C-alpha positions as CSV (number, residue, x, y, z in Angstrom):
1,M,-34.5,-90.9,198.5
2,P,-36.1,-88.9,194.5
3,D,-36.2,-90.4,190.9
4,K,-32.6,-89.9,188.8
5,E,-34.7,-91.1,186.1
6,N,-37.7,-88.4,186.7
7,N,-36.1,-85.1,185.1
8,K,-40.4,-83.3,184.2
9,E,-40.8,-81.9,187.8
10,Q,-39.4,-78.1,187.4
11,S,-38.3,-77.1,191.0
12,V,-36.0,-79.0,192.7
13,I,-35.3,-77.1,195.2
14,N,-37.9,-74.9,197.7
15,L,-36.7,-73.2,200.4
16,K,-39.7,-72.1,203.3
17,G,-39.6,-70.1,206.5
18,I,-35.9,-71.4,206.5
19,T,-33.6,-70.1,209.7
20,K,-30.3,-71.3,211.3
21,V,-29.6,-69.8,214.6
22,Y,-26.7,-70.8,216.4
23,G,-25.3,-70.8,219.7
24,H,-27.7,-70.4,222.2
25,G,-29.0,-67.3,224.9
26,Q,-27.8,-64.3,225.0
27,A,-24.9,-66.0,222.8
28,A,-27.4,-66.6,219.8
29,M,-26.8,-65.6,216.2
30,E,-30.1,-65.5,213.8
31,A,-27.7,-66.4,210.7
32,L,-30.5,-67.1,208.4
33,R,-34.6,-65.0,209.3
34,G,-36.8,-67.0,207.5
35,I,-35.9,-67.1,203.9
36,D,-37.5,-68.5,200.9
37,L,-35.8,-69.5,197.9
38,N,-36.7,-71.7,194.4
39,I,-34.1,-72.9,192.3
40,N,-35.8,-74.6,189.5
41,K,-33.9,-77.2,186.9
42,G,-31.8,-76.0,184.9
43,E,-30.7,-73.2,186.5
44,F,-27.6,-71.6,186.7
45,I,-27.8,-69.2,190.4
46,A,-25.2,-66.8,191.3
47,V,-25.4,-65.8,195.3
48,M,-24.0,-62.4,196.2
49,G,-23.7,-60.6,199.6
50,P,-21.6,-59.5,202.3
51,S,-19.6,-61.2,205.2
52,G,-22.1,-62.1,207.8
53,S,-25.1,-61.5,205.7
54,G,-26.2,-65.6,205.3
55,K,-25.1,-66.9,202.2
56,S,-23.1,-69.1,203.2
57,T,-25.2,-70.5,205.6
58,C,-27.8,-70.9,203.5
59,M,-24.9,-73.3,200.7
60,N,-24.2,-75.2,203.7
61,I,-27.8,-75.8,203.9
62,L,-28.5,-76.6,200.4
63,G,-25.4,-79.3,200.4
64,C,-26.6,-81.1,203.7
65,L,-23.2,-80.3,205.3
66,D,-25.7,-78.4,208.1
67,A,-29.7,-78.7,209.0
68,P,-31.8,-75.6,209.5
69,T,-33.1,-74.3,212.9
70,K,-37.0,-73.7,211.8
71,G,-38.3,-74.4,208.3
72,S,-38.7,-76.6,205.3
73,Y,-36.2,-78.1,202.9
74,K,-37.7,-80.1,200.1
75,F,-35.1,-81.1,197.0
76,R,-37.7,-82.4,194.5
77,D,-40.3,-82.5,196.9
78,I,-38.4,-84.8,199.4
79,E,-38.8,-83.2,202.6
80,V,-35.1,-82.9,203.9
81,C,-35.8,-81.9,207.6
82,K,-37.0,-85.2,207.7
83,L,-33.9,-87.5,206.4
84,S,-31.9,-89.6,208.6
85,R,-28.4,-88.4,208.7
86,R,-27.7,-91.9,206.3
87,Q,-30.4,-90.5,204.0
88,R,-29.1,-87.0,203.6
89,A,-25.4,-88.4,203.2
90,L,-26.6,-90.9,200.6
91,L,-28.6,-87.6,198.6
92,R,-25.4,-85.9,198.7
93,R,-23.0,-88.8,197.2
94,N,-25.8,-89.6,194.6
95,Y,-27.2,-86.0,193.7
96,L,-25.1,-82.8,194.9
97,G,-21.4,-81.5,193.4
98,F,-19.2,-79.8,195.1
99,I,-16.8,-77.2,194.4
100,F,-14.4,-75.2,196.2
101,Q,-12.1,-71.9,195.9
102,G,-9.2,-74.1,197.8
103,Y,-10.4,-76.6,195.1
104,N,-9.7,-80.0,198.1
105,L,-7.2,-81.6,196.1
106,L,-5.4,-84.8,197.7
107,S,-1.9,-83.1,196.5
108,R,0.4,-86.6,196.4
109,T,-2.8,-87.7,194.0
110,S,-2.8,-88.0,190.5
111,A,-6.0,-85.6,189.0
112,K,-7.4,-88.9,187.7
113,E,-7.1,-90.5,191.2
114,N,-8.6,-86.9,192.3
115,V,-11.5,-87.5,190.0
116,E,-12.5,-91.1,190.9
117,L,-12.7,-90.2,195.2
118,P,-16.7,-89.9,194.6
119,L,-16.7,-93.6,192.7
120,I,-14.7,-94.7,195.0
121,Y,-17.2,-94.0,197.9
122,R,-19.9,-95.5,196.1
123,G,-18.2,-98.9,195.2
124,T,-17.7,-98.4,191.7
125,S,-15.4,-101.2,189.8
126,A,-12.2,-99.5,188.9
127,S,-12.4,-100.6,184.8
128,E,-15.7,-98.0,185.1
129,R,-14.1,-95.4,187.5
130,H,-11.4,-95.3,184.7
131,R,-13.4,-94.9,182.2
132,L,-15.4,-91.9,183.7
133,S,-12.8,-90.2,185.1
134,M,-11.3,-90.4,181.2
135,T,-14.2,-88.8,180.1
136,A,-15.2,-86.5,183.3
137,L,-11.2,-85.4,182.3
138,N,-11.3,-84.2,178.6
139,T,-14.7,-82.7,179.2
140,V,-13.5,-80.3,181.0
141,G,-10.4,-80.2,179.2
142,L,-7.5,-82.2,180.6
143,T,-6.4,-84.8,178.4
144,G,-2.9,-85.4,178.7
145,W,-2.8,-84.6,182.3
146,E,-4.6,-87.4,184.3
147,S,-1.0,-88.4,185.8
148,H,0.1,-84.9,186.5
149,T,-0.2,-84.2,190.7
150,P,-1.6,-80.8,192.1
151,S,2.0,-78.9,192.5
152,E,2.4,-79.6,188.8
153,L,-0.6,-78.1,187.5
154,S,-2.2,-74.0,187.8
155,G,-3.9,-72.5,189.6
156,G,-7.3,-73.1,186.5
157,Q,-6.1,-77.0,186.1
158,Q,-6.6,-77.5,189.3
159,Q,-10.1,-76.2,189.6
160,R,-10.9,-77.5,186.4
161,V,-9.5,-81.0,187.7
162,A,-11.7,-80.5,190.9
163,I,-14.7,-79.4,188.7
164,A,-14.6,-82.8,187.1
165,R,-15.1,-84.4,190.4
166,A,-18.1,-82.8,191.4
167,I,-19.6,-84.1,187.8
168,I,-18.5,-87.7,187.5
169,T,-20.8,-88.6,189.7
170,E,-23.8,-86.9,187.4
171,P,-25.1,-84.9,190.1
172,F,-28.7,-82.4,189.2
173,I,-27.0,-80.0,191.2
174,L,-23.4,-78.3,191.2
175,L,-23.1,-76.2,194.7
176,A,-19.8,-73.9,193.6
177,D,-18.7,-71.7,196.4
178,E,-16.0,-69.0,195.5
179,P,-14.9,-71.4,192.3
180,T,-12.6,-68.4,191.5
181,G,-11.6,-67.5,194.1
182,N,-8.0,-67.8,194.0
183,L,-7.6,-67.7,190.7
184,D,-6.2,-64.4,188.5
185,S,-8.5,-63.2,185.9
186,A,-7.8,-64.7,182.8
187,C,-8.5,-68.3,184.7
188,S,-11.5,-66.8,186.5
189,V,-12.9,-66.3,182.7
190,E,-12.2,-69.7,181.7
191,I,-13.5,-71.6,185.0
192,M,-16.8,-69.2,184.2
193,E,-17.3,-70.6,180.6
194,L,-16.9,-73.5,181.7
195,L,-19.3,-73.7,184.0
196,C,-21.5,-72.1,181.9
197,E,-20.7,-74.9,178.7
198,L,-22.2,-77.4,181.9
199,N,-25.3,-75.4,182.3
200,L,-26.7,-75.4,179.2
201,K,-25.3,-78.4,177.2
202,R,-25.2,-80.5,180.1
203,G,-28.5,-79.6,181.5
204,I,-26.5,-78.8,184.9
205,T,-28.6,-76.9,188.0
206,I,-25.4,-74.1,189.5
207,V,-25.7,-72.5,192.4
208,M,-22.8,-70.2,192.6
209,V,-21.3,-68.3,196.3
210,T,-19.3,-65.5,195.1
211,H,-18.2,-61.8,195.8
212,E,-17.2,-61.1,191.9
213,P,-19.6,-59.3,190.5
214,D,-17.7,-59.8,187.3
215,M,-18.3,-63.4,187.9
216,A,-22.0,-63.1,189.2
217,T,-22.7,-61.9,185.0
218,Y,-22.3,-65.5,184.2
219,A,-25.0,-66.9,185.9
220,K,-29.0,-66.8,185.1
221,R,-30.3,-64.9,188.2
222,I,-28.8,-62.9,191.0
223,V,-30.2,-63.4,194.5
224,H,-28.9,-60.9,196.7
225,F,-28.7,-62.0,201.0
226,K,-28.1,-59.2,203.8
227,D,-28.4,-60.0,207.5
228,G,-30.1,-63.0,207.2
229,L,-32.4,-62.4,204.5
230,V,-32.8,-62.2,200.5
231,E,-32.5,-58.7,199.8
232,S,-33.2,-59.2,195.7
233,D,-33.9,-61.4,193.5
234,K,-33.4,-61.1,190.0
235,H,-33.0,-62.2,186.4
236,N,-29.7,-61.8,184.9
237,G,-28.9,-61.4,180.9
238,S,-25.7,-63.6,181.3
239,K,-22.9,-63.1,179.1
240,L,-23.4,-66.6,177.3
241,Q,-26.9,-66.7,176.9
């Protein structure tokens, strides 16, 4: 697995000739048709495109939730396609953070306990989990809300808990799937400003799928997918740069 202490490499992810085919024979559907994509350390990328364009399939491959049919996926020069299932799970657990549109919080569990979950899977001690979860909740502006369950939190607060859970393991990359999709405009801006802060101040690389052009303007780079291909890949003057 890659060395987390070695931050000299600029390229974090490199996709080359990635294809993904679902089904067989006449029922086969080519979701990705040979995409190339390079993601450097510290970038904030918005991935856009219509439904069925391949962007979600690409994100699933980046997150080691799915495997390509053909092509090369390198994570810091490690060929992910050659890793075992257990090694891919370790890569997900130790190097990637996930933020979802639906928050994916445990409904009867406090904010603090939700944030601690990734550390439980790592076998971290209770005292260390407590310390790190409090720090993560403070980072996302939720000090004082540690004991509240999701039903006692607003949508924006729930997404902040989800972000705290994603960053508690200090991931190399945050993969955000429509992180503002369930939020009103004011909460959406708050979440995007928080993501920008994590990107700028903590150097976390962020790849975000979004249908919302206003949210994409916060990213430094916008990649458009269409029909399983990268249609365009352009640098963007982010609102907060």
